[in-house]
Every structure is written in structure tokens, then in C-alpha cells.
Backbone as CSV, one residue per row, in Angstrom:
resi,resn,N_x,N_y,N_z,CA_x,CA_y,CA_z,C_x,C_y,C_z
1,MET,-35.325,-1.935,-9.275,-34.876,-3.288,-9.121,-33.746,-3.535,-10.108
2,ILE,-32.620,-3.995,-9.658,-31.539,-4.381,-10.554,-31.558,-5.847,-10.599
3,GLU,-31.825,-6.374,-11.783,-31.949,-7.853,-11.909,-30.726,-8.445,-12.690
4,PRO,-29.987,-9.310,-12.004,-28.805,-9.860,-12.591,-29.047,-10.977,-13.606
5,SER,-29.796,-10.715,-14.716,-30.167,-11.743,-15.578,-28.979,-12.467,-16.236
6,LEU,-27.817,-11.822,-16.283,-26.655,-12.492,-16.915,-26.234,-13.693,-16.066
7,HIS,-26.680,-13.799,-14.812,-26.260,-14.963,-14.005,-26.834,-16.299,-14.554
8,GLU,-27.899,-16.173,-15.339,-28.431,-17.390,-15.990,-27.559,-17.882,-17.143
9,ARG,-26.776,-16.935,-17.749,-25.963,-17.286,-18.873,-24.490,-17.395,-18.549
10,LEU,-24.040,-16.858,-17.461,-22.665,-16.859,-17.084,-22.354,-17.883,-16.034
11,PRO,-21.207,-18.508,-16.124,-20.821,-19.430,-15.038,-20.414,-18.630,-13.815
12,GLY,-20.503,-19.153,-12.664,-20.072,-18.456,-11.436,-21.165,-17.506,-10.899
13,SER,-20.792,-16.727,-9.889,-21.728,-15.878,-9.300,-21.431,-14.372,-9.484
14,SER,-20.627,-14.103,-10.462,-20.131,-12.725,-10.658,-21.180,-11.785,-11.116
15,ALA,-22.233,-12.262,-11.806,-23.281,-11.273,-12.248,-24.054,-10.739,-11.089
16,VAL,-24.255,-11.633,-10.042,-24.952,-11.177,-8.845,-24.074,-10.180,-8.095
17,ALA,-22.759,-10.429,-7.988,-21.861,-9.531,-7.314,-21.852,-8.186,-8.087
18,ALA,-21.843,-8.213,-9.413,-21.864,-6.987,-10.211,-23.177,-6.186,-9.974
19,ALA,-24.264,-6.924,-9.969,-25.601,-6.262,-9.717,-25.666,-5.628,-8.339
20,VAL,-25.099,-6.330,-7.350,-25.051,-5.728,-5.992,-24.217,-4.531,-6.005
21,ALA,-23.043,-4.581,-6.645,-22.190,-3.353,-6.752,-22.865,-2.195,-7.441
22,ALA,-23.671,-2.506,-8.432,-24.439,-1.457,-9.119,-25.452,-0.831,-8.179
23,ARG,-26.081,-1.715,-7.312,-27.027,-1.172,-6.351,-26.319,-0.289,-5.313
24,VAL,-25.098,-0.712,-4.910,-24.282,0.124,-3.996,-24.015,1.455,-4.688
25,ALA,-23.679,1.497,-5.965,-23.434,2.719,-6.698,-24.656,3.537,-6.733
26,LEU,-25.852,2.984,-6.836,-27.049,3.751,-6.791,-27.209,4.471,-5.432
27,VAL,-26.975,3.769,-4.339,-27.137,4.299,-3.078,-26.065,5.410,-2.801
28,HIS,-24.866,5.206,-3.247,-23.778,6.137,-2.933,-23.528,7.128,-3.997
29,GLY,-24.284,7.150,-5.069,-24.174,8.059,-6.198,-23.257,7.435,-7.277
30,GLY,-23.526,7.838,-8.478,-22.629,7.371,-9.547,-23.125,6.149,-10.304
31,PHE,-24.366,5.790,-10.197,-24.860,4.607,-10.845,-24.742,4.618,-12.343
32,PRO,-25.128,5.682,-13.032,-25.062,5.671,-14.493,-23.654,5.411,-15.025
33,LEU,-22.637,6.088,-14.516,-21.315,5.912,-14.982,-20.764,4.545,-14.512
34,PHE,-21.008,4.128,-13.323,-20.564,2.840,-12.839,-21.149,1.756,-13.686
35,HIS,-22.420,1.799,-14.004,-23.109,0.805,-14.793,-22.449,0.732,-16.194
36,ALA,-22.227,1.870,-16.792,-21.613,1.925,-18.125,-20.223,1.294,-18.126
37,LEU,-19.422,1.673,-17.101,-18.093,1.182,-17.003,-18.072,-0.341,-16.684
38,LEU,-19.003,-0.743,-15.937,-19.125,-2.184,-15.571,-19.323,-3.060,-16.814
39,LEU,-20.330,-2.598,-17.558,-20.623,-3.317,-18.767,-19.484,-3.288,-19.785
40,ALA,-18.792,-2.140,-19.857,-17.647,-2.059,-20.750,-16.476,-2.928,-20.356
41,SER,-16.370,-3.238,-19.041,-15.195,-3.972,-18.548,-15.476,-5.418,-18.297
42,ARG,-16.645,-5.887,-18.565,-17.000,-7.309,-18.313,-16.176,-8.152,-19.215
43,GLY,-15.975,-9.389,-18.780,-15.225,-10.369,-19.569,-16.163,-11.056,-20.579
44,HIS,-15.620,-12.069,-21.182,-16.345,-12.891,-22.112,-17.418,-13.634,-21.431
45,GLU,-18.586,-13.789,-22.174,-19.746,-14.467,-21.519,-19.527,-15.910,-21.226
46,ASP,-18.453,-16.506,-21.803,-18.165,-17.945,-21.433,-17.393,-18.047,-20.129
47,ALA,-16.972,-16.955,-19.603,-16.232,-16.987,-18.338,-17.072,-16.241,-17.284
48,ASP,-16.523,-16.264,-16.098,-17.197,-15.522,-14.967,-16.872,-14.018,-15.151
49,GLY,-17.692,-13.391,-16.003,-17.394,-12.118,-16.609,-17.199,-10.944,-15.647
50,PHE,-17.881,-10.881,-14.523,-17.736,-9.781,-13.608,-17.002,-10.201,-12.373
51,ILE,-15.660,-10.361,-12.475,-14.897,-10.822,-11.360,-15.064,-9.856,-10.153
52,ALA,-15.491,-10.390,-9.063,-15.847,-9.518,-7.856,-14.616,-8.620,-7.475
53,ASP,-13.433,-9.178,-7.661,-12.205,-8.441,-7.249,-12.032,-7.195,-8.141
54,ARG,-12.670,-7.202,-9.350,-12.485,-6.085,-10.254,-13.466,-4.949,-10.001
55,LEU,-14.514,-5.191,-9.227,-15.569,-4.188,-9.005,-15.041,-2.917,-8.315
56,PRO,-14.196,-3.015,-7.256,-13.662,-1.773,-6.722,-12.767,-1.000,-7.735
57,ALA,-12.078,-1.730,-8.616,-11.285,-1.032,-9.614,-12.104,-0.290,-10.601
58,VAL,-13.304,-0.745,-10.857,-14.226,-0.030,-11.734,-14.740,1.222,-10.957
59,ALA,-15.059,1.038,-9.716,-15.584,2.143,-8.908,-14.572,3.322,-8.837
60,VAL,-13.323,3.034,-8.861,-12.286,4.077,-8.773,-12.518,5.124,-9.848
61,HIS,-13.091,4.753,-10.962,-13.222,5.656,-12.147,-14.480,6.494,-12.028
62,VAL,-15.294,6.293,-10.990,-16.477,7.097,-10.788,-16.223,8.093,-9.696
63,PRO,-16.253,9.354,-9.994,-15.883,10.332,-8.942,-16.720,10.199,-7.702
64,GLY,-16.033,10.084,-6.583,-16.649,10.014,-5.270,-17.280,8.660,-4.877
65,LEU,-17.172,7.684,-5.739,-17.889,6.400,-5.409,-17.065,5.451,-4.553
66,ARG,-15.765,5.330,-4.938,-14.971,4.303,-4.171,-14.781,4.840,-2.747
67,SER,-15.139,3.937,-1.801,-14.961,4.286,-0.374,-15.008,2.977,0.412
68,THR,-14.739,3.052,1.703,-14.831,1.914,2.569,-16.260,1.355,2.528
69,ALA,-17.255,2.191,2.544,-18.619,1.747,2.516,-18.940,0.999,1.229
70,PHE,-18.542,1.574,0.069,-18.692,0.880,-1.173,-18.058,-0.526,-1.149
71,ASP,-16.798,-0.588,-0.748,-16.068,-1.795,-0.751,-16.789,-2.866,0.191
72,SER,-17.206,-2.415,1.371,-17.783,-3.320,2.283,-19.129,-3.829,1.792
73,GLU,-19.977,-2.923,1.311,-21.311,-3.366,0.885,-21.230,-4.240,-0.447
74,ALA,-20.240,-3.929,-1.302,-20.057,-4.767,-2.511,-19.462,-6.116,-2.093
75,ARG,-18.457,-6.179,-1.262,-17.857,-7.417,-0.874,-18.767,-8.345,-0.106
76,THR,-19.598,-7.784,0.776,-20.474,-8.604,1.644,-21.819,-8.914,0.990
77,LEU,-22.025,-8.415,-0.263,-23.276,-8.603,-0.977,-24.473,-8.029,-0.132
78,TYR,-24.244,-6.887,0.506,-25.206,-6.287,1.424,-26.571,-6.161,0.778
79,TRP,-26.629,-5.772,-0.493,-27.900,-5.472,-1.187,-28.415,-6.710,-1.955
80,GLU,-27.836,-7.881,-1.749,-28.299,-9.022,-2.519,-29.795,-9.265,-2.455
81,PRO,-30.441,-9.183,-1.280,-31.888,-9.412,-1.259,-32.678,-8.493,-2.167
82,TRP,-32.171,-7.235,-2.247,-32.844,-6.274,-3.126,-32.589,-6.621,-4.611
83,VAL,-31.399,-7.053,-4.924,-31.045,-7.390,-6.288,-31.791,-8.628,-6.773
84,ASP,-31.901,-9.630,-5.906,-32.547,-10.927,-6.297,-34.033,-10.937,-6.093
85,GLY,-34.600,-9.838,-6.090,-36.077,-9.707,-5.949,-36.828,-10.133,-7.193
86,ARG,-38.000,-9.628,-7.381,-38.810,-10.121,-8.562,-38.202,-9.662,-9.835
87,ARG,-38.499,-10.360,-10.870,-37.927,-10.085,-12.158,-38.619,-8.876,-12.800
88,SER,-37.858,-8.111,-13.559,-38.398,-7.006,-14.292,-38.612,-7.440,-15.764
89,ARG,-39.317,-6.632,-16.517,-39.527,-6.885,-17.896,-38.924,-5.781,-18.722
90,PRO,-37.608,-5.816,-19.062,-36.981,-4.744,-19.769,-37.674,-4.455,-21.097
91,GLY,-38.217,-5.422,-21.733,-38.896,-5.150,-23.065,-40.060,-4.270,-22.962
92,ALA,-40.611,-4.133,-21.703,-41.746,-3.230,-21.527,-41.362,-1.765,-21.468
93,HIS,-40.020,-1.531,-21.365,-39.506,-0.141,-21.311,-38.323,-0.003,-22.262
94,PRO,-38.555,-0.014,-23.606,-37.451,0.057,-24.579,-36.638,1.366,-24.438
95,GLU,-37.206,2.411,-23.944,-36.511,3.699,-23.807,-35.312,3.595,-22.821
96,LEU,-35.350,2.570,-21.972,-34.321,2.396,-20.989,-32.988,1.983,-21.628
97,LEU,-33.060,1.414,-22.787,-31.830,0.965,-23.551,-31.079,2.074,-24.178
98,ASP,-31.781,3.234,-24.468,-31.177,4.317,-25.236,-30.996,5.576,-24.423
99,ASP,-31.644,5.690,-23.273,-31.636,6.921,-22.548,-31.179,6.669,-21.089
100,PRO,-29.864,7.038,-20.788,-29.376,6.825,-19.465,-30.157,7.535,-18.372
101,SER,-30.705,8.700,-18.687,-31.489,9.441,-17.640,-32.776,8.699,-17.368
102,ALA,-33.418,8.086,-18.402,-34.663,7.327,-18.177,-34.356,6.068,-17.361
103,LEU,-33.226,5.473,-17.582,-32.788,4.327,-16.799,-32.584,4.710,-15.317
104,GLN,-31.910,5.792,-15.133,-31.651,6.261,-13.737,-32.987,6.557,-13.015
105,ARG,-33.930,7.268,-13.755,-35.212,7.532,-13.081,-35.985,6.250,-12.744
106,TYR,-35.922,5.220,-13.697,-36.632,4.040,-13.457,-36.043,3.308,-12.264
107,VAL,-34.749,3.260,-12.116,-34.141,2.587,-10.992,-34.422,3.283,-9.694
108,GLU,-34.323,4.609,-9.712,-34.641,5.391,-8.535,-36.073,5.247,-8.112
109,ASN,-37.041,5.257,-9.080,-38.404,5.049,-8.696,-38.652,3.675,-8.113
110,ALA,-38.003,2.661,-8.751,-38.210,1.312,-8.211,-37.655,1.216,-6.779
111,ALA,-36.509,1.881,-6.524,-35.853,1.833,-5.224,-36.778,2.507,-4.190
112,ASN,-37.392,3.649,-4.571,-38.218,4.389,-3.688,-39.546,3.652,-3.406
113,CYS,-39.996,2.804,-4.346,-41.213,2.011,-4.163,-40.974,0.720,-3.459
114,GLY,-39.710,0.362,-3.227,-39.345,-0.885,-2.591,-39.486,-2.013,-3.554
115,GLU,-39.415,-1.775,-4.842,-39.477,-2.875,-5.861,-38.149,-3.407,-6.138
């Protein structure tokens, strides 16, 4: 489950769009790098930090990710029901903050379980 918790602190709907794009990256490959680049490129938290128009520009930097399918699924918020599902408890898994492979396994397991 990718939970867009930043949407509670940021104005606008860009955190949800960014979370959906991260879910698209998981489906099409490249989630760890896309996620890292996405966080590195976000704007200030007082603004709508993840401008939806910038998401494809971030995907360009992930080998093999940018495609018509990526653009379409990110633009139409195809995975929004999956993203806005039940809340996770990141504090219950502190290893996810320091280990990208653990984060990837966690997300893949959640996706496979329908969580």
C-alpha cells in the first residue's frame, strides 16, 4: 500500500498524484529509483509540492519507466483506489526508512496481498 500521507500537510492534490505515479512505477518497474527521485524533486511543503505535470519528467530518469502506459495511468489516477486504501503504520517497520530493498519487498508483498 502506498499511502499519500503528505496530502494531509500539503495544499492541493499533488501528493495523491505522486503516490499514484509511484504505484504506476511499481507496476511497470523502477519503483525504488522513481520514489527516490520523486522525493528529491518535490517542492516546498507550503506549496503543492508534487506538481502532477512534473511526474513524467521524473519518470524519464528511470530506465524503461516512461511510456504511454505510465503517462496515461499517472494522468488518469488509475491506481487511486489502491493508493487511498487503508492507512499503514510506518513506525511499525523502521527498517523501511534505511533499506530500499526492504521497502521494495514490503510494497511488493502488500501489492500481492491486495493491501
